[in-house]
N, C-alpha and C positions, 0 to 999 in steps of 0.2 A: 537182389531181385529187380527185375526191370519195371518201370512204371507200367509198361502195357500188361504185365502179368497181374499186377496188383490192381489195376483198373479192371481187367477183366474178372478177377476174383470178386471184386466189389460187385459188378453187374451180375455175376452168377448168383450171389447171395440175394441181390434184389430180385432176380427172377424167382428164387425159391419163396421169398418172402411173398411176393405177388401170388404165386401159386396157393401157398397157404392161407392168404387173406381171402381169395375166392373161394376156396373150399370151405373156409369157415363160413362166409356168408352164406353159401349155398346149404351148409348143414343146420342153419338157423331157419330155413324156409318153413319147417313143420317139426312135429314130433317124428322121429324116424320110424320107418316101418321094419319089421323083421326081414331079414335077407335069407334067402334060400342059399345053398351052397353054390349053385351056378350064378346066383346074382352076385355073390361076394368075388367071384373069380372073374366075371365078365364086366361088371359095371356098366352094362348096357345104357341104362337111363342117362348117367352122368356122361358118359362117352359122346353119346347123342345130343346132349345139352351143349357141349364143348364144339361140336360140329356145327350146331345151329348157330352158335355165337361166333362162328367163323374163326375160332381160335387156332386150329391146326394150320391155317394158311396166312396167320398174321406176321407181320415184320417181326424181326427179332426183339425189338426194343418196345413194339407197340403195346402189348397187353399189360406189362408192368407200368407204363406211363399211365394208362387208364384207371387200372386197379388201384395203384398206389396214389396218384397224384390227381385223380379225377374221380373219386368213389360214386358221385351221384350219377355219372354217365354210365358206370358199370352196373349200378343198381338199375337203371332204367332198362339196360339190355337183358340182364337176368330176369327182370320182372316180365318184360316183354316175351322173351322166349319161352318163358315157363307157361305164361297165360296162353299166348297165341299159338305156342306149339303142342299145347296139350300135354304137359309133362305131369308126372305124378309127383308132388312135392315131397310126400313122406319117403317115397322111394330115393329121390334125389338126396335128401337129408340123410339118409341112412348110408348110401353109397358115399357121400363126401365124408361122413364121419369114419367110415372104415378105411378110406384112404388116408385120412389125416392120421389115424391110428398106426398105419402102416408106416407112414413117413416119420412118426415120432420113435417108432423102434427100429428105424432103418439105419442107425449109427452114420449119418451123414449121407446116406444113398438118396438120390433123387427119385422117388417113385412116381411123383405127380407128373413131371415132364414127359412120361410114357404115354400119358393119355392121348397125346397128339399123333401117337403112331398106331394105335388101336383102331381098326376100322369102325367107323361109325357112319350114321345117317342123319344129315341134316334135315330137320323137319321143316315143312312148310308153316310159316307163322301166320295162319289164316283164320284162327277162331277167335276173331274180333267179338263176336257175341258173348264170349266168355268174360271179357274185359268189364271190370267194375265201372269204369268211366273211359270209354274208348276215345273220346275227344282229348281228354287231359293226356292220355298215352300217346296219342298221335303227336300231339304238340311236343312233348318230351322226346319222342323218337325223332321229330323234325329237327330239333336243336342238335341231336347227334349227328346229323349229316356233315357237320363242318369238323367233326372229331377225326382222330386217326383212322386210317383205311378200313381196318378190321371192323371197327366199331361202325363206321359210317356204312359200310356193307351190310352188317346185320341189321342196322336200322332200316335201310332200304328193302331188304327182304321182308320185314314186316310190313312196312308202309305200303308195299306194292300190292299187298291183299287188303288194304283198308277199304271199308265200304264208302261208296260215293257220297253218301251224306254227310261225311267229315270234311268234304272239301279240300282234299289233300293239295290238289294243283293251286288252289288260290293261296294256301299258306306258304307253299314251297315257292311261289313267285314272289312272295315278300322277301325271302331270304337270298334269292338266287344270285342278285348283284353283289352281294357280300362274299360269295363263294368264288374261288378262282380253281383252274386246272382241273384235275381228276374229280374234286368234290363237285365242281360246277357241272361237269359233265353228267355225274350221277344224279344230281338234283335234277337236271334238265330232262333226263330220261324218265326219273318218277313223275314229272310234270305230264309227259307224253303219255305214260301209261294211265294217268288220271284225268285225261282230257277228253275221254269219250269220242264222239263224233268229230270233233275238232282236232283231234290229234294229228291226222294227216295234214290239215291246212296249217297247223303250228309248224310242224316239221318242214313243210315246203317253204313257209315264212323264213325260218331260220336257215335254210340252205343258201339263201341269197344275202344274208347278213354279214357284215365283217367280222364278226367274233368266230373265230375257228373252232372253239369249244363247243358251241352251240350247233355249228355245223357237224362237228363229230357226232354229237347225240342225234341229230336229225339223221345222219347217214346210218347209223345203228337202227333207228327206228324203220327207216325206209327199207332196208335190207332185211329186217324182221318180218315186216308187213309183206315183203315180196315172198318170203321163204313159207311164212305160216299160212297166208291167205292169198298168194298169188296176186297181191295188190298191184296197181299201176307200176311200170317200170320207170317212168320218167323221174321220179325222185332219186331213184338209184341211179340212173345215168348222170343225173346232175352231180351226184356225189362222186362218181368214177370220173368226171371231169374237173374237179374241184381244183382250186388254185393251192390247196394245201395238201401234201402229200400223206399227211394222217388222215385226213378225212377220206382220201381214196382207200387209205388202208382199213379204216374202220368198215367201208362198204365189202371189200374184199373178204375180210375175216368173218363177215356175218352173213354172207350168202352161202348158198349150197349149190352143188352141181346141177341138181334137178330143177332149181329156181331160174335157171338161165334158158333164155331163148337165143336165137342167132345173134340178134342185134346186141343183146347184152354180153354174149360171148365175145363178140369183138370189141367191146368197150372194155372189157375185162382184160383182154390181150393188149390194149392200147393204155392200160392205167398207169403204165411206169413210163411212157413216153413223154418227152418234153422235159423241161428243167423246172422242176416244182419244188420250193422250199417248204419248210414246215416249222409249225411252232411247237415247242416242248411243252408237254402237260404238266411237267414236274415243276419247271422253274419259269415258264413263260417266254424263254428266249426264242426269237425268230432265226431259224438255221438256214444255211444255204443249201441247194439241191444235193449236193455231193456229200454233205455231212451225214455219216453212218450213226453217229452218236451226237447227242447235244454238246455244242461247243462251250458251254457253261457249266452244266450238272452231270455231263456223261450219260445221261439216260439214253438207251437205245433207240434209234429213230425208226421210221418206218422202213418196212422190208418188203416193198411191192412185188419185186420179182419172185421172191419165194411165195408169197402169198397167192400170185397169180398163177404160178406152177401147180401149187397145192390144189387150187380150186378147180383148175381146168383138168388136172389129171385124176380128181375125184378120189 
């Protein structure tokens, strides 16, 4: 038997162990409620919780790393999703116990992994008034912003709805310099979401900084403001002219055809002109303009021409 097969078998068992651990934790949330026959078949509450936790889109090894190796982070995410998403604890506990029972009776078949293929609905985590201690919960979620991607994204979803009095932007500022790459971009976007009337000025400030990750976040914000509120186009123009191709690509992928006027349309057409390098958000390497993938970690690079065509063709 090859080492690869042995290693894959060990990873598969680790996946199943993580699934069972998470279900066990959910089953302990409350006394289980009685399930109707329809609830036993569909497991709607449990599936929606999985989607709210961003588990269906998680990288292959991410959930097991958090569930098995970082239980406090997983507990924070489950608590936040249940409270802020308005889930029924008793119903969740009952559905989790039902699935655990199915798993024990399955003779080795993996019933749990099928949850990620059942259509579900991620809920807005906006019920901060239901949190016992909103400030403490926010602090715990802010710490998760540096975790693996699915966990950080779930934390972002909850924090984006946090009330102003919790001072999210100030707390995120304190950790921003410790974050790199994708996590730094995510935290920067969260700062902009909670900067109120100062958000546009902060984005404009970032667009002239040397840090391309902050410029990427600012490009997303500028495009979002243009699309949702027809805000000033100057920040979008700055992003489309940026010296990093990934910043230009952020603007292209967050604009919509109906947000373009004649000037913006011309700058969109010209966004692929000139020799523009780019910094990889995965590993931080600065790549030459002609590199289609990062020369160090092979992450796919910006696709300016394709995104220009998609935007202009509507």
